[in-house]
C-alpha positions in Angstrom: 0.0 0.0 0.0 1.3 3.5 -0.9 0.5 6.8 0.7 -1.9 8.8 -1.4 -0.3 12.3 -1.6 -3.8 13.8 -2.2 -4.4 13.3 1.5 -1.7 15.9 2.3 -2.3 18.4 -0.5 -3.8 21.9 -0.1 -5.1 23.4 -3.3 -5.2 27.0 -4.3 -8.1 28.7 -2.7 -8.5 26.1 0.1 -8.9 27.5 3.6 -6.5 25.8 6.0 -7.1 25.3 9.7 -4.2 23.4 11.2 -6.3 22.1 14.1 -8.2 20.1 11.5 -5.1 18.3 10.1 -3.5 15.3 11.7 -0.1 15.7 13.3 0.7 12.0 13.0 0.4 9.6 10.0 -0.2 5.9 10.8 2.6 3.7 9.5 1.8 2.5 6.0 4.2 -0.5 6.0 4.4 -3.2 8.5 8.1 -3.7 8.4 11.2 -1.6 8.2 12.5 -3.8 5.4 9.4 -3.0 3.2 9.8 0.7 4.0 13.5 0.7 3.1 12.7 -1.1 -0.2 10.1 1.6 -1.1 12.5 4.4 -0.1 15.2 2.9 -2.4 12.7 2.8 -5.3 11.6 6.3 -4.7 15.2 7.6 -4.4 16.1 5.9 -7.7 13.0 7.5 -9.4 14.0 10.9 -7.9 17.5 10.5 -9.1 16.3 9.8 -12.7 13.9 12.8 -12.6 16.8 15.0 -11.5 18.9 13.8 -14.4 16.1 14.7 -16.8 15.6 18.1 -15.2 19.4 18.8 -15.6 19.4 17.5 -19.2 16.5 19.6 -20.3 17.7 22.8 -18.6 14.3 24.4 -19.1 12.9 24.3 -15.5 14.1 24.5 -11.9 12.5 23.0 -8.9 12.2 24.8 -5.6 11.2 22.8 -2.5 10.1 24.9 0.5 10.1 23.4 3.9 8.2 25.2 6.7 7.5 24.0 10.2 7.7 24.9 13.8 11.0 24.4 15.6 11.9 20.7 16.2 9.5 19.4 13.6 12.2 17.7 11.6 12.8 19.9 8.6 16.5 18.9 8.4 15.8 15.2 8.7 13.0 15.3 6.1 15.3 17.1 3.7 18.1 14.5 4.3 15.7 11.6 3.7 13.9 13.0 0.7 17.0 14.1 -1.1 19.3 11.2 -0.1 19.6 9.9 -3.7 19.9 13.2 -5.4 23.2 14.2 -7.0 24.6 17.0 -4.8 26.0 18.8 -7.8 22.4 19.5 -9.0 20.9 20.5 -5.6 21.5 23.2 -3.1 20.0 23.6 0.4 19.6 27.0 2.0 18.6 27.5 5.6 17.1 30.9 6.5 17.6 32.0 10.1 17.5 35.5 11.5 18.1 38.0 8.8 21.6 39.6 8.7 22.1 43.4 8.7 22.6 43.4 5.0 19.4 41.4 4.4 17.5 43.8 6.6 18.7 46.6 4.2 16.5 45.0 1.5 12.9 44.0 1.0 11.7 40.7 2.7 12.0 38.7 -0.6 15.5 39.7 -1.4 17.5 37.2 0.6 15.6 34.2 -0.7 15.6 35.5 -4.3 19.5 35.4 -4.2 19.3 31.7 -3.5 16.8 30.6 -6.2 17.8 27.6 -8.2 18.9 28.1 -11.8 17.3 26.0 -14.6 18.2 22.4 -14.5 18.7 22.4 -10.7 16.8 21.8 -7.5 16.8 24.3 -4.7 15.7 23.6 -1.2 14.7 26.2 1.3 14.7 25.3 5.0 12.3 28.1 6.0 11.6 30.8 3.5 9.9 34.2 2.9 6.9 32.6 4.6 8.6 33.4 7.9 7.7 37.0 7.1 4.0 36.3 7.3 4.2 33.6 10.0 6.8 34.4 12.7 6.8 38.1 12.1 3.0 38.3 12.3 3.1 36.4 15.6 5.9 38.6 16.9 5.1 42.0 15.3 7.9 43.7 17.3 10.3 42.1 14.7 9.0 44.6 12.2 10.6 47.4 14.1 14.0 45.9 13.4 13.3 45.7 9.7 14.0 49.4 9.0 10.9 49.9 7.0 10.0 53.4 5.8 7.7 55.5 7.9 4.0 54.6 7.4 4.7 51.1 6.1 4.1 49.4 9.4 0.3 49.6 9.2 -1.1 46.4 10.8 -4.1 46.5 8.5 -2.2 46.6 5.2 1.3 45.2 5.7 0.2 41.5 5.9 -2.1 41.8 2.8 0.7 43.5 1.0 3.2 40.7 1.9 0.7 38.0 0.9 0.2 39.7 -2.4 3.9 40.1 -2.9 4.5 36.4 -2.2 1.7 35.3 -4.7 3.1 37.6 -7.4 6.7 36.4 -6.7 5.7 32.8 -7.0 3.6 33.4 -10.2 6.6 35.2 -11.7 8.9 32.2 -10.9 6.4 29.8 -12.3 6.1 31.8 -15.6 9.9 31.6 -15.8 10.2 27.9 -15.3 10.5 27.3 -11.6 8.2 24.8 -10.1 7.6 25.3 -6.4 6.6 22.5 -4.1 5.8 23.5 -0.5 5.9 21.2 2.6 4.6 22.2 6.0 5.6 19.6 8.6 2.7 19.7 11.1 3.8 18.8 14.6 1.6 18.7 17.8 2.6 21.0 20.6 3.0 17.9 22.8 5.5 16.3 20.4 7.4 19.6 20.0 7.8 19.8 23.8 9.2 16.2 23.8 11.8 17.1 21.1 13.2 20.1 23.0 
C-alpha cells in the first residue's frame, strides 16, 4: 500500500485550519524492510527525474520546507534528497536576517538563492517566515528598517501576501516549479523534542 499524496495536499483557494489536520500519520508499511525497499525505489526515481531536469535545462524545482521548531525539517530534507546528485541540488537555511538582508525587502534574501534552470533548490524556512513568525511577533517589524508609514497592521500583511503570490507566479512563468511542505507537529510532540 502506498501513501496517497492527495491526503496531504492543499489546493489553491483552500482554507486551512491546522487544528483540522492530523499531526501523525499511521505507518503504511508493517516492516522496516518494506519501508527501506520503497525508499530505495523512490530515491532511484527521484535521481532519474533530477537527471532529466538537468538535461532539459528548461525548468528549476524549488522545495520549500516550513514547520515549527523541532518538527524535523533537516531530517526530512536529508531523507527525501538522499539519492539526489549533490551537484544538482542546493539547500539554503534561512535563520534570522543579517544586517545586509535587513537593508533589502523581505523577498531579497531568498531571491538570491533561487535555483537556476536544471537544478533543485531547497529552502529550509523561507519568505513565509515574514507572514508567520513576524506576524506572531510583530515587534520584529521594528528591526526591519521599513519606511515610515509602512508598518500599518491592517495593510502590511495583505501586501506581503500579495507580494508572495506575485513572486511565485513570476517564478512559475519563468520555469521554476515550487513544491511546498509544511511539517505539522503537535505542541506535545514539539515539547518532547526540546
